[in-house]
C-alpha positions in Angstrom: -42.7 10.7 81.1 -43.7 7.3 79.4 -46.8 7.0 77.4 -48.5 4.0 76.4 -50.2 3.2 72.5 -52.6 0.6 72.6 -55.0 -1.0 69.5 -58.6 -0.8 70.1 -58.3 -4.2 71.5 -55.4 -3.7 73.8 -53.6 -6.7 72.8 -50.5 -4.6 71.1 -48.8 -2.1 73.2 -46.2 0.4 72.4 -44.5 2.8 75.4 -42.9 5.8 74.2 -40.7 7.6 76.4 -40.5 11.3 76.6 -42.0 13.9 74.4 -42.4 13.5 71.0 -40.1 15.4 68.8 -43.0 16.7 66.5 -46.9 16.1 66.0 -47.9 16.0 62.3 -51.4 15.7 60.5 -51.3 14.6 57.2 -54.1 15.2 54.9 -52.8 12.8 51.9 -55.5 10.7 50.1 -53.4 7.7 51.7 -53.5 8.5 55.3 -57.3 9.5 54.4 -57.7 5.8 53.1 -55.8 4.0 55.6 -57.7 5.6 58.9 -61.2 6.2 57.3 -60.9 9.9 58.2 -60.2 13.5 56.6 -56.5 12.9 58.3 -54.3 11.2 60.4 -51.9 12.5 63.3 -49.1 11.1 63.9 -46.9 11.5 67.2 -43.3 11.4 65.6 -40.8 9.8 68.6 -37.1 9.0 68.6 -36.4 5.5 67.7 -34.7 4.4 70.9 -38.0 6.0 72.9 -40.3 3.5 71.5 -40.6 0.0 72.3 -43.1 -2.8 72.3 -44.5 -4.0 75.2 -46.6 -6.8 74.3 -48.3 -8.2 71.0 -46.9 -8.9 67.9 -47.8 -6.7 65.3 -48.7 -7.2 61.6 -46.8 -5.0 58.9 -47.7 -3.5 55.5 -45.0 -1.5 53.7 -46.3 0.8 50.9 -44.9 3.9 48.8 -45.5 7.2 50.1 -47.1 10.8 48.7 -43.5 11.7 49.2 -41.5 9.0 47.2 -40.5 7.1 50.3 -42.0 4.0 51.7 -43.3 3.6 55.1 -44.1 0.5 56.9 -47.4 0.4 59.1 -47.3 -2.0 62.3 -51.1 -2.6 62.9 -52.8 -5.3 65.2 -53.7 -8.5 63.7 -56.9 -9.3 65.9 -58.9 -5.5 65.4 -56.7 -4.0 62.6 -55.5 -1.1 64.2 -52.8 1.2 62.9 -50.7 1.4 65.9 -47.2 3.0 64.6 -45.1 3.3 60.9 -41.9 3.6 60.2 -41.2 6.4 57.3 -38.1 5.5 55.1 -38.0 9.4 55.0 -37.3 9.7 58.3 -35.5 6.4 59.4 -34.5 7.8 63.2 -38.0 8.3 63.8 -41.0 6.1 64.7 -44.7 7.6 64.2 -47.1 6.7 66.5 -51.2 7.0 65.9 -52.1 10.0 68.5 -55.5 8.5 68.5 -54.0 5.3 70.2 -53.3 7.3 73.5 -56.7 8.2 74.2 -55.4 11.3 75.7 -57.4 14.6 75.3 -54.7 16.4 76.9 -52.1 15.4 74.2 -50.2 17.7 72.4 -51.9 19.3 69.2 -49.8 18.9 66.0 -47.7 21.5 65.2 -48.2 21.1 61.4 -50.5 19.4 58.6 -49.0 18.3 55.5 -50.4 17.7 52.0 -52.8 20.3 52.7 -53.7 20.4 49.4 -55.6 17.2 49.7 -57.6 18.2 53.0 -61.1 18.7 52.4 -62.1 22.7 51.6 -64.6 22.4 54.4 -62.5 21.2 57.1 -60.9 24.3 59.1 -57.8 23.9 61.4 -56.8 25.8 64.3 -54.4 28.9 62.9 -51.4 27.8 65.4 -51.5 24.8 63.0 -49.0 25.5 59.9 -49.9 24.2 56.9 -47.5 22.9 54.2 -49.3 22.1 50.6 -47.2 18.7 50.2 -44.2 17.5 53.2 -41.9 20.0 53.7 -38.8 19.8 50.8 -36.1 18.4 53.5 -36.4 15.9 56.5 -34.2 17.5 59.4 -32.8 15.4 62.1 -35.8 16.5 64.4 -38.3 15.9 61.4 
C-alpha cells in the first residue's frame, strides 16, 4: 500500500509506503502552536518508506519539549507542515496524518504530553496517554 500526503495547495507531495510504524497524538504546547489546534497527529513511517514526489519544502528546526531537535518541512506556498524529522527517532519520519485526507486512516495509538492537554478534551479510551514522551525511544518508537 502507498499513501499520498499533500499540502493544502497540492504542490508538496510525499509518498508513504506500507503501514505507519506508529500513529501518535501530541498535546505539547509547541504542537498546539504549530498546528493552531489542540494537538497534532503524526503517522510515523520508516525513513526508507517515505519519498518526496513533488515540490520543494522549506524547513524549520527547533528544540522539542523532550529536549531533542525536530526539523519540520512545509510548503513554501501555502505553509502546510507536511512532515518532520525527530532527532529523538532518526529512523522515523513523522507525517501529518491530516495531510492524507483519509477518514479511514488509523487512529492514534497513544497521546503524548497529556499533561498539556486541554481538560475538556476527551479522547477514546483505546488511546494510551503518557504525561510526557515515553522514557526511551524504542526501535519502533
